[in-house]
C-alpha positions in Angstrom: 0.0 -20.7 18.7 -2.8 -21.9 20.9 -5.9 -19.7 20.9 -6.5 -20.3 24.6 -6.5 -17.1 26.6 -4.1 -16.7 29.5 -6.2 -16.3 32.7 -5.1 -13.8 35.3 -5.6 -16.2 38.2 -8.7 -18.3 38.1 -8.6 -19.3 41.7 -7.6 -15.9 43.1 -10.1 -13.7 45.0 -12.0 -11.2 42.9 -10.2 -8.3 44.5 -6.8 -9.8 43.5 -8.0 -10.4 39.9 -9.2 -6.8 39.7 -5.8 -5.6 41.1 -4.0 -7.7 38.5 -6.2 -6.4 35.7 -5.5 -2.8 36.8 -1.8 -3.5 37.0 -1.8 -4.9 33.4 -3.7 -1.9 32.1 -1.2 0.4 33.7 1.7 -1.6 32.3 0.2 -1.5 28.8 -0.4 2.2 29.1 3.2 2.9 30.1 4.7 0.7 27.3 2.5 2.4 24.7 3.2 5.9 26.1 6.9 5.2 25.7 6.7 3.7 22.2 4.1 3.2 19.5 1.2 4.8 21.4 3.0 8.1 21.8 4.0 8.0 18.1 0.4 7.2 17.1 -0.9 10.3 19.0 1.7 12.5 17.3 1.0 11.0 13.9 -2.8 11.6 14.2 -2.1 15.2 15.3 0.2 15.6 12.3 -2.5 14.5 10.0 -5.1 16.8 11.6 -2.6 19.7 11.2 -2.0 18.8 7.6 -5.7 18.8 6.9 -6.1 22.3 8.4 -3.5 23.8 6.1 -4.6 25.7 3.0 -2.3 23.5 0.9 -4.0 20.3 -0.3 -3.0 17.1 1.4 -1.7 15.7 -1.9 0.6 18.7 -2.3 2.3 18.2 1.1 5.3 16.0 1.9 6.8 14.3 4.9 10.2 12.7 5.6 10.7 9.1 6.6 14.1 9.7 8.2 16.0 12.9 9.0 19.2 13.6 7.2 22.4 14.5 8.8 25.3 16.8 7.8 28.1 14.4 6.8 30.7 17.0 7.7 29.4 17.4 11.3 30.8 14.6 13.4 28.5 15.3 16.3 25.4 15.3 14.1 26.2 11.8 12.8 27.2 10.6 16.2 23.9 11.8 17.7 22.0 10.0 14.9 23.7 6.7 15.8 23.2 7.1 19.5 19.5 8.0 18.9 19.1 4.9 16.8 20.6 2.8 19.6 18.3 4.2 22.3 15.4 3.7 19.8 15.6 -0.1 20.6 14.9 0.5 24.3 11.0 0.1 24.1 11.6 -3.2 22.3 13.9 -4.3 25.1 11.3 -3.2 27.7 8.5 -5.2 26.0 10.7 -8.3 25.9 11.7 -7.9 29.5 8.1 -7.7 30.6 7.2 -10.8 28.6 9.9 -12.8 30.3 8.7 -15.6 32.6 10.7 -17.8 35.0 12.0 -20.8 33.1 10.9 -19.6 29.7 12.6 -17.0 27.5 10.4 -14.2 26.1 12.2 -14.7 22.7 10.9 -18.3 22.5 7.4 -17.3 23.8 6.8 -14.9 20.9 9.0 -16.7 18.3 11.7 -14.1 18.0 14.6 -16.5 17.7 16.7 -18.3 15.1 15.4 -21.9 15.6 13.8 -22.1 12.1 15.3 -19.0 10.5 15.2 -20.5 7.0 11.5 -21.0 7.2 11.0 -17.6 8.8 13.0 -16.0 6.0 10.9 -17.6 3.3 7.7 -16.7 5.1 9.0 -13.1 5.5 9.7 -12.8 1.8 6.3 -14.1 1.0 4.7 -11.5 3.3 6.7 -8.8 1.5 5.0 -9.8 -1.8 1.6 -10.1 -0.1 1.8 -6.8 1.8 4.5 -4.7 0.1 3.2 -4.7 -3.5 -0.4 -3.8 -2.6 1.0 -1.2 -0.2 2.8 0.5 -3.1 -0.5 0.4 -5.1 -2.4 2.0 -2.2 0.3 4.7 -1.9 0.1 5.4 -5.6 -3.7 5.5 -5.5 -3.7 7.8 -2.5 -1.2 10.2 -4.3 -3.4 10.2 -7.4 -6.5 11.0 -5.4 -4.7 13.6 -3.3 -5.4 11.7 -0.1 -1.7 10.9 0.7 1.2 13.2 1.3 4.4 12.7 -0.7 6.7 10.6 1.5 10.3 11.6 1.0 13.0 9.1 2.0 16.3 10.4 3.3 18.6 11.2 0.4 21.5 8.9 -0.2 25.0 10.3 -0.6 28.5 9.0 -0.6 28.9 9.1 3.2 29.9 5.8 4.8 27.3 6.1 7.5 24.2 6.8 5.3 23.2 3.2 4.4 24.1 1.7 7.8 21.9 4.3 9.5 19.0 3.6 7.2 19.4 -0.2 7.7 19.3 0.3 11.5 16.2 2.5 11.1 14.5 -0.3 9.1 15.4 -2.9 11.7 14.3 -0.7 14.6 10.9 -0.1 12.8 10.4 -3.8 12.2 11.3 -4.8 15.8 9.4 -2.0 17.4 6.1 -2.5 15.5 6.0 -6.3 15.4 7.3 -7.0 19.0 5.0 -4.4 20.6 1.9 -4.4 18.3 2.0 -8.2 17.9 4.1 -10.1 20.5 3.5 -7.9 23.5 0.0 -6.6 23.0 -1.4 -10.0 21.9 -0.1 -11.5 25.1 -1.3 -8.8 27.4 -4.7 -8.4 25.8 -5.3 -12.1 25.9 -4.5 -12.0 29.6 -7.2 -9.4 30.0 -9.7 -11.7 28.3 -9.9 -10.1 24.9 -10.9 -12.3 22.0 -8.5 -13.0 19.0 -10.5 -11.0 16.5 -10.8 -8.0 18.8 -7.1 -8.1 19.4 -6.2 -8.3 15.7 -8.6 -5.4 14.8 -7.6 -3.1 17.7 -3.8 -3.6 17.1 -4.3 -3.1 13.4 -6.2 0.2 14.0 -3.4 1.3 16.3 -0.9 0.5 13.6 -2.9 2.6 11.1 -3.0 5.5 13.6 0.8 5.1 14.0 1.2 5.9 10.2 -1.5 8.5 10.0 1.0 11.3 9.3 1.5 9.9 5.8 -2.2 10.3 4.9 -5.3 8.1 4.3 -3.7 5.7 1.9 -1.0 4.5 4.3 -3.6 4.4 7.1 -5.7 1.9 5.1 -2.6 0.0 4.0 -1.2 -0.4 7.5 -4.5 -1.5 9.0 -4.6 -4.2 6.3 -1.0 -5.1 7.1 -1.9 -5.3 10.8 -4.9 -7.6 10.1 -2.7 -9.9 7.9 0.2 -9.9 10.4 -2.1 -10.5 13.3 -3.8 -13.5 11.6 -0.4 -14.9 10.6 0.9 -14.6 14.2 -2.2 -16.3 15.4 -1.6 -19.2 13.0 2.2 -19.5 13.3 2.9 -18.1 16.8 6.2 -16.4 15.6 7.1 -12.8 15.4 10.4 -13.4 13.5 8.8 -13.7 9.9 6.9 -10.5 10.6 10.0 -8.7 11.7 11.9 -9.9 8.6 9.0 -8.8 6.3 8.6 -5.4 7.9 12.4 -4.8 7.9 12.7 -5.8 4.2 9.8 -3.5 3.3 11.4 -0.6 5.1 14.8 -1.3 3.5 13.2 -1.1 0.1 11.5 2.2 1.2 14.5 3.7 2.9 17.3 2.6 0.5 15.7 1.2 -2.6 13.3 4.2 -3.3 16.0 6.9 -3.1 18.2 4.8 -5.4 15.4 4.4 -7.9 14.6 8.1 -7.7 18.2 9.0 -8.4 18.5 6.5 -11.3 15.1 7.3 -12.9 14.1 10.8 -11.8 11.5 11.2 -14.5 9.6 8.2 -13.2 9.7 9.2 -9.6 
């Protein structure tokens, strides 16, 4: 990806440039309020609330995904409908990135042109980010700085694994398309430098996961820095989405299976 910034209209009058900048800031605020920004605020508030409880942070727990009553048809249906509408902020960001004559999918590299290479790069990122992330989580648990993260329990219902896979895909698309693809484009247009964009989006990613405690905050900031640097070099969101989705599949599906098979260890 070229490191050149996208100007807002170098030959436009100053008043027009100011109006365009204001419009961009409003657009960014609305997208964040409907997606990761709103979740980040709730996440930080959840951490503050956890810190004010008498119970130590390390003795508390949080759930990654809500369960559903397999015998209640409407409960399961609402979960699937909710998962479907959860992709709306991603669609909004892609729509806003669209330009006449150029697909937003191509602009941010969210396509299948070099899927084999993207898949390999995504798996490599899982090893670079996922393994140290587990170490940070374990260290945070040992130091009492991270809450116990409980994945949704697996059962014999047909819908359980598909719902968790959809949740993993939604998380991967939401965070990488908005944190990386959308915000990198918009903040460049506002004149922000690459390093400032990487650090600010990484900090927002850390706030987004604050409800899990201090270990995941540090881990997700590090993930944001690595992913931002990779996007700056490769110009493609797809390997980031693949890596993020695989990490969440391991967390959502692999962890409950491991806990069920080796309860003494987990």
